[in-house]
DRENTORRO-972298 format. One record per atom (N, C-alpha, C): atom name; residue in one letter; x negated, y, z. Coordinates in Angstrom, 2 decimals. Layout:
{'CA' 'a' {X Y Z}};
...
***
This chain:
{'N' 'm' {58.94 -45.65 54.85}};
{'CA' 'm' {60.32 -45.28 55.07}};
{'C' 'm' {60.67 -44.02 54.27}};
{'N' 'i' {59.78 -43.06 54.26}};
{'CA' 'i' {60.02 -41.77 53.58}};
{'C' 'i' {60.26 -42.03 52.11}};
{'N' 'a' {59.34 -42.76 51.49}};
{'CA' 'a' {59.43 -43.03 50.04}};
{'C' 'a' {60.70 -43.83 49.74}};
{'N' 'e' {61.09 -44.72 50.61}};
{'CA' 'e' {62.28 -45.55 50.39}};
{'C' 'e' {63.54 -44.71 50.42}};
{'N' 'l' {63.62 -43.70 51.26}};
{'CA' 'l' {64.76 -42.81 51.29}};
{'C' 'l' {64.90 -42.06 49.97}};
{'N' 'i' {63.77 -41.72 49.38}};
{'CA' 'i' {63.78 -41.05 48.07}};
{'C' 'i' {64.08 -42.08 46.98}};
{'N' 'n' {63.41 -43.23 47.03}};
{'CA' 'n' {63.64 -44.31 46.01}};
{'C' 'n' {65.10 -44.67 45.89}};
{'N' 'q' {65.79 -44.75 47.00}};
{'CA' 'q' {67.19 -45.12 47.00}};
{'C' 'q' {68.13 -43.96 46.72}};
{'N' 'n' {67.56 -42.79 46.41}};
{'CA' 'n' {68.33 -41.57 46.14}};
{'C' 'n' {69.25 -41.22 47.34}};
{'N' 'i' {68.79 -41.51 48.52}};
{'CA' 'i' {69.57 -41.15 49.72}};
{'C' 'i' {69.35 -39.67 50.01}};
{'N' 'l' {68.15 -39.20 49.81}};
{'CA' 'l' {67.81 -37.82 50.07}};
{'C' 'l' {67.06 -37.24 48.90}};
{'N' 'q' {67.31 -35.97 48.58}};
{'CA' 'q' {66.60 -35.27 47.52}};
{'C' 'q' {65.34 -34.62 48.04}};
{'N' 'k' {65.39 -34.23 49.34}};
{'CA' 'k' {64.27 -33.55 49.97}};
{'C' 'k' {64.15 -34.07 51.40}};
{'N' 'i' {62.95 -34.30 51.83}};
{'CA' 'i' {62.75 -34.76 53.19}};
{'C' 'i' {61.85 -33.75 53.93}};
{'N' 'i' {62.31 -33.28 55.05}};
{'CA' 'i' {61.59 -32.34 55.85}};
{'C' 'i' {61.11 -33.08 57.11}};
{'N' 'l' {59.84 -33.21 57.24}};
{'CA' 'l' {59.23 -33.88 58.36}};
{'C' 'l' {58.88 -32.81 59.42}};
{'N' 'v' {59.36 -33.03 60.62}};
{'CA' 'v' {59.14 -32.05 61.70}};
{'C' 'v' {58.43 -32.75 62.84}};
{'N' 'p' {57.12 -32.59 62.96}};
{'CA' 'p' {56.44 -33.23 64.08}};
{'C' 'p' {56.94 -32.65 65.39}};
{'N' 'c' {57.18 -33.54 66.35}};
{'CA' 'c' {57.69 -33.16 67.65}};
{'C' 'c' {56.63 -32.33 68.39}};
{'N' 'g' {57.09 -31.27 69.07}};
{'CA' 'g' {56.21 -30.52 69.90}};
{'C' 'g' {55.84 -31.30 71.16}};
{'N' 'n' {55.00 -30.72 71.96}};
{'CA' 'n' {54.57 -31.42 73.18}};
{'C' 'n' {55.74 -31.48 74.15}};
{'N' 'r' {55.95 -32.65 74.72}};
{'CA' 'r' {57.08 -32.90 75.59}};
{'C' 'r' {56.64 -33.19 77.03}};
{'N' 'k' {57.45 -32.78 77.97}};
{'CA' 'k' {57.15 -33.06 79.38}};
{'C' 'k' {57.75 -34.37 79.83}};
{'N' 'd' {58.77 -34.87 79.10}};
{'CA' 'd' {59.47 -36.09 79.49}};
{'C' 'd' {58.85 -37.34 78.90}};
{'N' 'k' {57.90 -37.21 77.99}};
{'CA' 'k' {57.22 -38.37 77.37}};
{'C' 'k' {55.77 -38.11 77.27}};
{'N' 'q' {55.01 -39.18 77.33}};
{'CA' 'q' {53.59 -39.09 77.13}};
{'C' 'q' {53.31 -39.28 75.62}};
{'N' 'l' {53.16 -38.21 74.90}};
{'CA' 'l' {52.92 -38.26 73.48}};
{'C' 'l' {51.54 -37.70 73.16}};
{'N' 't' {50.99 -38.14 72.09}};
{'CA' 't' {49.75 -37.51 71.58}};
{'C' 't' {50.03 -36.08 71.23}};
{'N' 'd' {49.05 -35.24 71.45}};
{'CA' 'd' {49.23 -33.83 71.24}};
{'C' 'd' {49.86 -33.55 69.82}};
{'N' 'g' {50.72 -32.61 69.74}};
{'CA' 'g' {51.46 -32.24 68.54}};
{'C' 'g' {50.51 -31.94 67.37}};
{'N' 'f' {49.40 -31.34 67.64}};
{'CA' 'f' {48.40 -31.03 66.61}};
{'C' 'f' {47.98 -32.27 65.87}};
{'N' 'h' {47.70 -33.37 66.62}};
{'CA' 'h' {47.27 -34.63 66.01}};
{'C' 'h' {48.39 -35.24 65.19}};
{'N' 'r' {49.64 -35.19 65.73}};
{'CA' 'r' {50.77 -35.74 64.95}};
{'C' 'r' {50.95 -34.96 63.64}};
{'N' 'y' {50.77 -33.66 63.73}};
{'CA' 'y' {50.88 -32.82 62.50}};
{'C' 'y' {49.78 -33.19 61.49}};
{'N' 'k' {48.53 -33.33 61.99}};
{'CA' 'k' {47.43 -33.66 61.07}};
{'C' 'k' {47.66 -35.06 60.40}};
{'N' 'm' {48.19 -36.03 61.19}};
{'CA' 'm' {48.42 -37.35 60.60}};
{'C' 'm' {49.53 -37.29 59.56}};
{'N' 'l' {50.57 -36.46 59.76}};
{'CA' 'l' {51.61 -36.25 58.77}};
{'C' 'l' {51.02 -35.63 57.49}};
{'N' 'q' {50.12 -34.66 57.69}};
{'CA' 'q' {49.46 -34.04 56.54}};
{'C' 'q' {48.67 -35.08 55.74}};
{'N' 'l' {47.96 -35.96 56.45}};
{'CA' 'l' {47.20 -37.01 55.74}};
{'C' 'l' {48.12 -37.93 54.98}};
{'N' 'l' {49.25 -38.31 55.58}};
{'CA' 'l' {50.23 -39.14 54.90}};
{'C' 'l' {50.73 -38.49 53.63}};
{'N' 'v' {51.16 -37.24 53.74}};
{'CA' 'v' {51.72 -36.52 52.59}};
{'C' 'v' {50.63 -36.30 51.51}};
{'N' 'e' {49.43 -35.89 51.90}};
{'CA' 'e' {48.36 -35.62 50.94}};
{'C' 'e' {47.87 -36.86 50.25}};
{'N' 'n' {47.87 -38.01 50.92}};
{'CA' 'n' {47.27 -39.22 50.34}};
{'C' 'n' {48.30 -40.22 49.77}};
{'N' 'q' {49.44 -40.33 50.34}};
{'CA' 'q' {50.39 -41.28 49.90}};
{'C' 'q' {51.58 -40.70 49.16}};
{'N' 'l' {51.90 -39.46 49.45}};
{'CA' 'l' {53.08 -38.84 48.85}};
{'C' 'l' {52.71 -37.58 48.08}};
{'N' 'k' {51.47 -37.49 47.64}};
{'CA' 'k' {50.99 -36.27 46.99}};
{'C' 'k' {51.73 -35.86 45.73}};
{'N' 'n' {52.33 -36.77 45.03}};
{'CA' 'n' {53.06 -36.46 43.81}};
{'C' 'n' {54.54 -36.32 44.02}};
{'N' 'i' {54.94 -36.34 45.26}};
{'CA' 'i' {56.38 -36.22 45.59}};
{'C' 'i' {56.60 -34.85 46.20}};
{'N' 'd' {57.07 -33.91 45.36}};
{'CA' 'd' {57.30 -32.54 45.84}};
{'C' 'd' {58.42 -32.42 46.83}};
{'N' 's' {59.23 -33.46 46.93}};
{'CA' 's' {60.40 -33.36 47.80}};
{'C' 's' {60.13 -33.69 49.23}};
{'N' 'v' {58.87 -33.86 49.62}};
{'CA' 'v' {58.51 -34.10 51.02}};
{'C' 'v' {57.76 -32.88 51.52}};
{'N' 'v' {58.29 -32.30 52.62}};
{'CA' 'v' {57.71 -31.07 53.18}};
{'C' 'v' {57.50 -31.29 54.68}};
{'N' 'i' {56.39 -30.71 55.19}};
{'CA' 'i' {56.18 -30.72 56.62}};
{'C' 'i' {56.55 -29.34 57.13}};
{'N' 'd' {57.42 -29.28 58.13}};
{'CA' 'd' {57.77 -28.01 58.77}};
{'C' 'd' {57.28 -28.06 60.19}};
{'N' 'n' {56.39 -27.21 60.57}};
{'CA' 'n' {55.83 -27.25 61.91}};
{'C' 'n' {56.46 -26.22 62.87}};
{'N' 'y' {57.77 -25.97 62.67}};
{'CA' 'y' {58.49 -25.03 63.52}};
{'C' 'y' {58.31 -25.31 65.00}};
{'N' 'e' {58.46 -26.55 65.38}};
{'CA' 'e' {58.43 -26.88 66.82}};
{'C' 'e' {57.01 -26.67 67.36}};
{'N' 'l' {56.00 -27.00 66.61}};
{'CA' 'l' {54.63 -26.79 67.08}};
{'C' 'l' {54.30 -25.30 67.17}};
{'N' 'q' {54.77 -24.50 66.18}};
{'CA' 'q' {54.57 -23.05 66.24}};
{'C' 'q' {55.28 -22.44 67.43}};
{'N' 'n' {56.42 -23.02 67.77}};
{'CA' 'n' {57.23 -22.52 68.88}};
{'C' 'n' {56.51 -22.72 70.23}};
{'N' 'g' {55.62 -23.74 70.28}};
{'CA' 'g' {54.83 -23.96 71.45}};
{'C' 'g' {55.52 -24.86 72.52}};
{'N' 'q' {56.72 -25.26 72.24}};
{'CA' 'q' {57.39 -26.15 73.18}};
{'C' 'q' {58.45 -26.99 72.45}};
{'N' 'l' {58.93 -27.98 73.16}};
{'CA' 'l' {59.98 -28.84 72.60}};
{'C' 'l' {61.23 -28.00 72.30}};
{'N' 'v' {61.81 -28.22 71.10}};
{'CA' 'v' {63.04 -27.58 70.75}};
{'C' 'v' {64.07 -28.66 70.63}};
{'N' 'p' {65.12 -28.65 71.48}};
{'CA' 'p' {66.13 -29.69 71.37}};
{'C' 'p' {66.68 -29.82 69.92}};
{'N' 't' {66.98 -31.02 69.54}};
{'CA' 't' {67.39 -31.30 68.15}};
{'C' 't' {68.50 -30.40 67.67}};
{'N' 'y' {69.50 -30.14 68.48}};
{'CA' 'y' {70.60 -29.29 68.05}};
{'C' 'y' {70.11 -27.91 67.58}};
{'N' 'y' {69.24 -27.33 68.38}};
{'CA' 'y' {68.71 -25.97 68.04}};
{'C' 'y' {67.70 -26.03 66.89}};
{'N' 'l' {66.93 -27.12 66.83}};
{'CA' 'l' {66.00 -27.30 65.72}};
{'C' 'l' {66.78 -27.38 64.40}};
{'N' 'l' {67.86 -28.16 64.38}};
{'CA' 'l' {68.66 -28.29 63.17}};
{'C' 'l' {69.30 -26.96 62.77}};
{'N' 'q' {69.67 -26.12 63.74}};
{'CA' 'q' {70.19 -24.80 63.39}};
{'C' 'q' {69.12 -24.00 62.66}};
{'N' 'k' {67.90 -24.04 63.14}};
{'CA' 'k' {66.79 -23.30 62.51}};
{'C' 'k' {66.53 -23.86 61.09}};
{'N' 'l' {66.54 -25.18 60.95}};
{'CA' 'l' {66.30 -25.77 59.67}};
{'C' 'l' {67.40 -25.42 58.68}};
{'N' 'r' {68.65 -25.31 59.13}};
{'CA' 'r' {69.74 -24.95 58.28}};
{'C' 'r' {69.58 -23.52 57.74}};
{'N' 'e' {68.95 -22.65 58.52}};
{'CA' 'e' {68.70 -21.28 58.08}};
{'C' 'e' {67.66 -21.27 56.94}};
{'N' 'k' {66.75 -22.23 56.96}};
{'CA' 'k' {65.63 -22.25 56.01}};
{'C' 'k' {65.89 -23.13 54.79}};
{'N' 'y' {66.62 -24.23 55.02}};
{'CA' 'y' {66.86 -25.22 53.94}};
{'C' 'y' {68.37 -25.38 53.79}};
{'N' 'q' {68.78 -25.85 52.64}};
{'CA' 'q' {70.20 -26.08 52.40}};
{'C' 'q' {70.55 -27.55 52.67}};
{'N' 'n' {71.81 -27.72 53.06}};
{'CA' 'n' {72.39 -29.08 53.14}};
{'C' 'n' {71.49 -30.02 53.99}};
{'N' 'v' {71.25 -29.68 55.22}};
{'CA' 'v' {70.39 -30.45 56.11}};
{'C' 'v' {71.15 -31.65 56.69}};
{'N' 'h' {70.56 -32.80 56.62}};
{'CA' 'h' {71.05 -34.06 57.24}};
{'C' 'h' {70.02 -34.51 58.27}};
{'N' 'f' {70.46 -35.15 59.30}};
{'CA' 'f' {69.58 -35.66 60.33}};
{'C' 'f' {69.54 -37.19 60.18}};
{'N' 'v' {68.33 -37.72 59.92}};
{'CA' 'v' {68.15 -39.16 59.76}};
{'C' 'v' {67.87 -39.75 61.12}};
{'N' 'i' {68.64 -40.80 61.45}};
{'CA' 'i' {68.49 -41.41 62.76}};
{'C' 'i' {68.73 -42.93 62.66}};
{'N' 'g' {68.05 -43.67 63.45}};
{'CA' 'g' {68.27 -45.13 63.47}};
{'C' 'g' {69.50 -45.44 64.26}};
{'N' 's' {70.18 -46.51 63.90}};
{'CA' 's' {71.42 -46.90 64.56}};
{'C' 's' {71.20 -47.20 66.04}};
{'N' 'd' {69.93 -47.50 66.42}};
{'CA' 'd' {69.61 -47.75 67.79}};
{'C' 'd' {69.72 -46.52 68.68}};
{'N' 'l' {69.75 -45.34 68.09}};
{'CA' 'l' {69.81 -44.10 68.85}};
{'C' 'l' {71.18 -43.41 68.87}};
{'N' 'v' {72.08 -43.86 68.00}};
{'CA' 'v' {73.36 -43.16 67.86}};
{'C' 'v' {74.14 -43.09 69.16}};
{'N' 'n' {74.20 -44.20 69.86}};
{'CA' 'n' {75.00 -44.18 71.12}};
{'C' 'n' {74.42 -43.28 72.18}};
{'N' 't' {73.13 -42.87 72.05}};
{'CA' 't' {72.56 -41.96 73.03}};
{'C' 't' {72.81 -40.50 72.75}};
{'N' 'l' {73.30 -40.17 71.55}};
{'CA' 'l' {73.49 -38.79 71.16}};
{'C' 'l' {74.27 -37.92 72.14}};
{'N' 'p' {75.36 -38.44 72.74}};
{'CA' 'p' {76.10 -37.60 73.71}};
{'C' 'p' {75.23 -37.14 74.87}};
{'N' 'n' {74.16 -37.84 75.16}};
{'CA' 'n' {73.28 -37.47 76.30}};
{'C' 'n' {72.18 -36.47 75.90}};
{'N' 'w' {72.05 -36.15 74.65}};
{'CA' 'w' {71.03 -35.20 74.19}};
{'C' 'w' {71.50 -33.79 74.59}};
{'N' 'v' {70.58 -32.84 74.59}};
{'CA' 'v' {70.91 -31.47 74.82}};
{'C' 'v' {71.91 -31.04 73.75}};
{'N' 'e' {73.03 -30.47 74.20}};
{'CA' 'e' {74.14 -30.06 73.30}};
{'C' 'e' {74.60 -31.25 72.44}};
{'N' 'g' {74.63 -32.43 73.03}};
{'CA' 'g' {74.95 -33.64 72.31}};
{'C' 'g' {76.30 -33.60 71.58}};
{'N' 'q' {77.35 -33.08 72.25}};
{'CA' 'q' {78.66 -33.04 71.59}};
{'C' 'q' {78.66 -32.10 70.41}};
{'N' 'k' {77.99 -30.98 70.52}};
{'CA' 'k' {77.89 -30.05 69.38}};
{'C' 'k' {77.06 -30.68 68.26}};
{'N' 'l' {75.99 -31.33 68.62}};
{'CA' 'l' {75.12 -32.00 67.63}};
{'C' 'l' {75.97 -32.99 66.86}};
{'N' 'i' {76.75 -33.82 67.55}};
{'CA' 'i' {77.58 -34.83 66.88}};
{'C' 'i' {78.60 -34.20 65.99}};
{'N' 'a' {79.26 -33.11 66.46}};
{'CA' 'a' {80.32 -32.49 65.71}};
{'C' 'a' {79.84 -31.71 64.50}};
{'N' 'e' {78.68 -31.12 64.56}};
{'CA' 'e' {78.23 -30.15 63.55}};
{'C' 'e' {77.19 -30.72 62.57}};
{'N' 't' {76.70 -31.91 62.81}};
{'CA' 't' {75.57 -32.41 62.01}};
{'C' 't' {76.04 -33.47 61.02}};
{'N' 'n' {75.43 -33.42 59.84}};
{'CA' 'n' {75.56 -34.50 58.86}};
{'C' 'n' {74.46 -35.49 59.14}};
{'N' 'f' {74.81 -36.72 59.42}};
{'CA' 'f' {73.87 -37.74 59.76}};
{'C' 'f' {73.66 -38.75 58.64}};
{'N' 'i' {72.46 -39.26 58.56}};
{'CA' 'i' {72.16 -40.42 57.76}};
{'C' 'i' {71.70 -41.48 58.77}};
{'N' 'i' {72.53 -42.52 58.92}};
{'CA' 'i' {72.25 -43.56 59.93}};
{'C' 'i' {71.62 -44.74 59.25}};
{'N' 'l' {70.43 -45.10 59.69}};
{'CA' 'l' {69.73 -46.29 59.20}};
{'C' 'l' {70.20 -47.47 60.03}};
{'N' 'n' {70.99 -48.35 59.41}};
{'CA' 'n' {71.60 -49.48 60.14}};
{'C' 'n' {70.56 -50.56 60.35}};
{'N' 'r' {70.08 -50.65 61.61}};
{'CA' 'r' {69.04 -51.62 61.92}};
{'C' 'r' {69.68 -52.90 62.47}};
{'N' 's' {69.03 -54.01 62.16}};
{'CA' 's' {69.59 -55.31 62.55}};
{'C' 's' {69.74 -55.44 64.06}};
{'N' 's' {68.86 -54.78 64.82}};
{'CA' 's' {68.91 -54.85 66.26}};
{'C' 's' {70.10 -54.05 66.87}};
{'N' 'h' {70.63 -53.15 66.11}};
{'CA' 'h' {71.76 -52.29 66.57}};
{'C' 'h' {72.68 -52.05 65.40}};
{'N' 'k' {73.45 -53.06 65.03}};
{'CA' 'k' {74.36 -52.97 63.90}};
{'C' 'k' {75.44 -51.88 64.14}};
{'N' 'i' {75.92 -51.36 63.05}};
{'CA' 'i' {76.89 -50.28 63.16}};
{'C' 'i' {78.14 -50.63 63.96}};
{'N' 'd' {78.55 -51.90 63.93}};
{'CA' 'd' {79.73 -52.29 64.66}};
{'C' 'd' {79.48 -52.28 66.19}};
{'N' 'q' {78.21 -52.12 66.61}};
{'CA' 'q' {77.88 -52.01 68.03}};
{'C' 'q' {77.88 -50.58 68.51}};
{'N' 'i' {78.04 -49.64 67.60}};
{'CA' 'i' {77.96 -48.22 67.93}};
{'C' 'i' {79.36 -47.74 68.35}};
{'N' 't' {79.43 -47.21 69.53}};
{'CA' 't' {80.71 -46.77 70.08}};
{'C' 't' {80.99 -45.27 69.82}};
{'N' 'n' {79.97 -44.48 69.50}};
{'CA' 'n' {80.11 -43.05 69.33}};
{'C' 'n' {79.67 -42.61 67.92}};
{'N' 'l' {80.30 -43.12 66.90}};
{'CA' 'l' {79.93 -42.71 65.54}};
{'C' 'l' {80.28 -41.21 65.32}};
{'N' 'p' {79.35 -40.46 64.76}};
{'CA' 'p' {79.66 -39.05 64.48}};
{'C' 'p' {80.69 -38.96 63.36}};
{'N' 'p' {81.40 -37.83 63.26}};
{'CA' 'p' {82.44 -37.70 62.23}};
{'C' 'p' {81.88 -37.60 60.80}};
{'N' 'k' {80.63 -37.06 60.68}};
{'CA' 'k' {80.04 -36.92 59.35}};
{'C' 'k' {78.76 -37.75 59.26}};
{'N' 'y' {78.84 -38.87 58.59}};
{'CA' 'y' {77.65 -39.69 58.46}};
{'C' 'y' {77.71 -40.50 57.16}};
{'N' 'e' {76.51 -40.86 56.72}};
{'CA' 'e' {76.36 -41.82 55.61}};
{'C' 'e' {75.53 -42.96 56.21}};
{'N' 'l' {75.96 -44.15 55.95}};
{'CA' 'l' {75.27 -45.33 56.48}};
{'C' 'l' {74.40 -45.95 55.46}};
{'N' 'v' {73.16 -46.23 55.80}};
{'CA' 'v' {72.24 -46.96 54.96}};
{'C' 'v' {72.12 -48.35 55.53}};
{'N' 'q' {72.67 -49.31 54.80}};
{'CA' 'q' {72.73 -50.72 55.31}};
{'C' 'q' {71.36 -51.36 55.30}};
{'N' 'n' {71.15 -52.20 56.28}};
{'CA' 'n' {69.97 -53.07 56.35}};
{'C' 'n' {68.65 -52.36 56.09}};
{'N' 'f' {68.49 -51.21 56.71}};
{'CA' 'f' {67.27 -50.47 56.52}};
{'C' 'f' {66.29 -50.87 57.60}};
{'N' 'e' {65.32 -51.67 57.26}};
{'CA' 'e' {64.33 -52.17 58.23}};
{'C' 'e' {62.96 -51.68 57.80}};
{'N' 'y' {62.29 -51.05 58.72}};
{'CA' 'y' {60.90 -50.66 58.44}};
{'C' 'y' {59.95 -51.73 58.93}};
{'N' 'g' {60.37 -52.51 59.96}};
{'CA' 'g' {59.57 -53.63 60.36}};
{'C' 'g' {58.64 -53.43 61.50}};
{'N' 'i' {58.31 -52.18 61.83}};
{'CA' 'i' {57.40 -51.92 62.96}};
{'C' 'i' {57.73 -50.55 63.55}};
{'N' 's' {57.64 -50.48 64.84}};
{'CA' 's' {57.94 -49.22 65.56}};
{'C' 's' {56.65 -48.51 65.91}};
{'N' 's' {56.74 -47.25 66.23}};
{'CA' 's' {55.58 -46.49 66.62}};
{'C' 's' {55.02 -47.05 67.93}};
{'N' 't' {55.89 -47.54 68.80}};
{'CA' 't' {55.45 -48.16 70.06}};
{'C' 't' {54.56 -49.37 69.73}};
{'N' 'e' {54.98 -50.17 68.80}};
{'CA' 'e' {54.20 -51.37 68.41}};
{'C' 'e' {52.87 -50.98 67.77}};
{'N' 'i' {52.86 -49.92 66.95}};
{'CA' 'i' {51.62 -49.45 66.36}};
{'C' 'i' {50.65 -49.01 67.45}};
{'N' 'r' {51.11 -48.22 68.42}};
{'CA' 'r' {50.25 -47.77 69.53}};
{'C' 'r' {49.68 -48.94 70.30}};
{'N' 'k' {50.55 -49.96 70.55}};
{'CA' 'k' {50.13 -51.16 71.25}};
{'C' 'k' {49.04 -51.90 70.49}};
{'N' 'r' {49.20 -52.02 69.18}};
{'CA' 'r' {48.22 -52.68 68.34}};
{'C' 'r' {46.86 -51.95 68.41}};
{'N' 'i' {46.93 -50.64 68.32}};
{'CA' 'i' {45.70 -49.83 68.35}};
{'C' 'i' {44.99 -50.03 69.69}};
{'N' 'k' {45.73 -49.93 70.75}};
{'CA' 'k' {45.16 -50.05 72.08}};
{'C' 'k' {44.46 -51.40 72.31}};
{'N' 'n' {45.07 -52.45 71.79}};
{'CA' 'n' {44.55 -53.80 71.96}};
{'C' 'n' {43.71 -54.31 70.80}};
{'N' 's' {43.41 -53.47 69.85}};
{'CA' 's' {42.75 -53.92 68.62}};
{'C' 's' {41.32 -54.35 68.83}};
{'N' 'k' {40.97 -55.34 68.04}};
{'CA' 'k' {39.59 -55.84 68.07}};
{'C' 'k' {38.96 -55.71 66.67}};
{'N' 't' {39.67 -55.03 65.73}};
{'CA' 't' {39.16 -54.89 64.37}};
{'C' 't' {38.93 -53.43 64.01}};
{'N' 'e' {38.14 -53.22 62.96}};
{'CA' 'e' {37.85 -51.84 62.55}};
{'C' 'e' {39.06 -51.15 61.96}};
{'N' 'y' {40.07 -51.90 61.60}};
{'CA' 'y' {41.29 -51.32 61.03}};
{'C' 'y' {42.39 -51.12 62.09}};
{'N' 'l' {42.04 -51.31 63.35}};
{'CA' 'l' {42.94 -51.13 64.49}};
{'C' 'l' {44.16 -51.99 64.39}};
{'N' 'd' {44.08 -53.09 63.66}};
{'CA' 'd' {45.21 -54.00 63.47}};
{'C' 'd' {46.42 -53.32 62.83}};
{'N' 'c' {46.16 -52.29 62.03}};
{'CA' 'c' {47.24 -51.53 61.42}};
{'C' 'c' {47.07 -51.38 59.91}};
{'N' 'l' {46.19 -52.17 59.30}};
{'CA' 'l' {46.01 -52.11 57.87}};
{'C' 'l' {47.30 -52.53 57.18}};
{'N' 'g' {47.76 -51.72 56.26}};
{'CA' 'g' {49.01 -51.99 55.57}};
{'C' 'g' {50.20 -51.35 56.23}};
{'N' 'v' {50.00 -50.93 57.49}};
{'CA' 'v' {51.08 -50.23 58.22}};
{'C' 'v' {50.79 -48.72 58.25}};
{'N' 'l' {49.52 -48.39 58.48}};
{'CA' 'l' {49.03 -47.00 58.39}};
{'C' 'l' {48.08 -46.89 57.22}};
{'N' 't' {47.97 -45.69 56.69}};
{'CA' 't' {47.03 -45.49 55.59}};
{'C' 't' {45.60 -45.52 56.12}};
{'N' 'p' {44.62 -45.85 55.27}};
{'CA' 'p' {43.22 -45.85 55.74}};
{'C' 'p' {42.82 -44.48 56.31}};
{'N' 'e' {43.34 -43.40 55.70}};
{'CA' 'e' {43.02 -42.04 56.18}};
{'C' 'e' {43.50 -41.81 57.60}};
{'N' 'i' {44.70 -42.28 57.88}};
{'CA' 'i' {45.28 -42.12 59.22}};
{'C' 'i' {44.55 -43.01 60.24}};
{'N' 'i' {44.18 -44.21 59.81}};
{'CA' 'i' {43.41 -45.10 60.69}};
{'C' 'i' {42.09 -44.41 61.04}};
{'N' 'e' {41.40 -43.87 60.05}};
{'CA' 'e' {40.16 -43.16 60.32}};
{'C' 'e' {40.37 -41.95 61.24}};
{'N' 'y' {41.41 -41.20 61.01}};
{'CA' 'y' {41.69 -40.04 61.87}};
{'C' 'y' {41.92 -40.49 63.35}};
{'N' 'i' {42.62 -41.56 63.52}};
{'CA' 'i' {42.89 -42.08 64.86}};
{'C' 'i' {41.55 -42.51 65.52}};
{'N' 'k' {40.68 -43.15 64.73}};
{'CA' 'k' {39.40 -43.58 65.28}};
{'C' 'k' {38.53 -42.39 65.63}};
{'N' 'v' {38.38 -41.45 64.73}};
{'CA' 'v' {37.54 -40.29 64.96}};
{'C' 'v' {38.00 -39.47 66.19}};
{'N' 'n' {39.29 -39.36 66.35}};
{'CA' 'n' {39.85 -38.59 67.44}};
{'C' 'n' {40.18 -39.41 68.69}};
{'N' 'n' {39.83 -40.70 68.66}};
{'CA' 'n' {40.04 -41.63 69.79}};
{'C' 'n' {41.48 -41.56 70.32}};
{'N' 'l' {42.42 -41.67 69.41}};
{'CA' 'l' {43.85 -41.61 69.78}};
{'C' 'l' {44.37 -43.00 70.10}};
{'N' 'y' {45.19 -43.12 71.06}};
{'CA' 'y' {45.94 -44.35 71.41}};
{'C' 'y' {45.06 -45.50 71.86}};
{'N' 'q' {43.77 -45.31 71.99}};
{'CA' 'q' {42.89 -46.43 72.24}};
{'C' 'q' {42.56 -46.68 73.71}};
{'N' 's' {43.05 -45.80 74.61}};
{'CA' 's' {42.75 -46.04 76.01}};
{'C' 's' {44.02 -46.19 76.81}};
***
């Protein structure tokens, strides 16, 4: 997905921000998510200078609501856009500072077939729509495959890089 956003000239720079540890969701520790992003960038995107990992939320030690995180990113980077799937747009008013987030943020909306743009009732005022952007697999599906896997590749070959698969195995992530 990252490379495709660059390939289509949708974004000139992509800032990946691993989510900090959350109380409302059972997520793998932020350290592991950060390390897997590092492996992705180092092994698959190593010649693409326009991809950066910013670990602000992990350094902060707690979840930073998106509105406040984007404020911090705007201080550090220019012309920040928030990439979001069309399946999440209708939920934005329920996010922390949702109305401010909608009003003040430039969005790039990935129009997914499961949630077409014409089904969205709360379109933000500033957005660019990327039509028919399908990645084909969700993180939930990847975790399910790993948990139920019977192969050495955790049933994720071609979806995750070999380095990330090895990291997951070594650290016993998602497997129980």
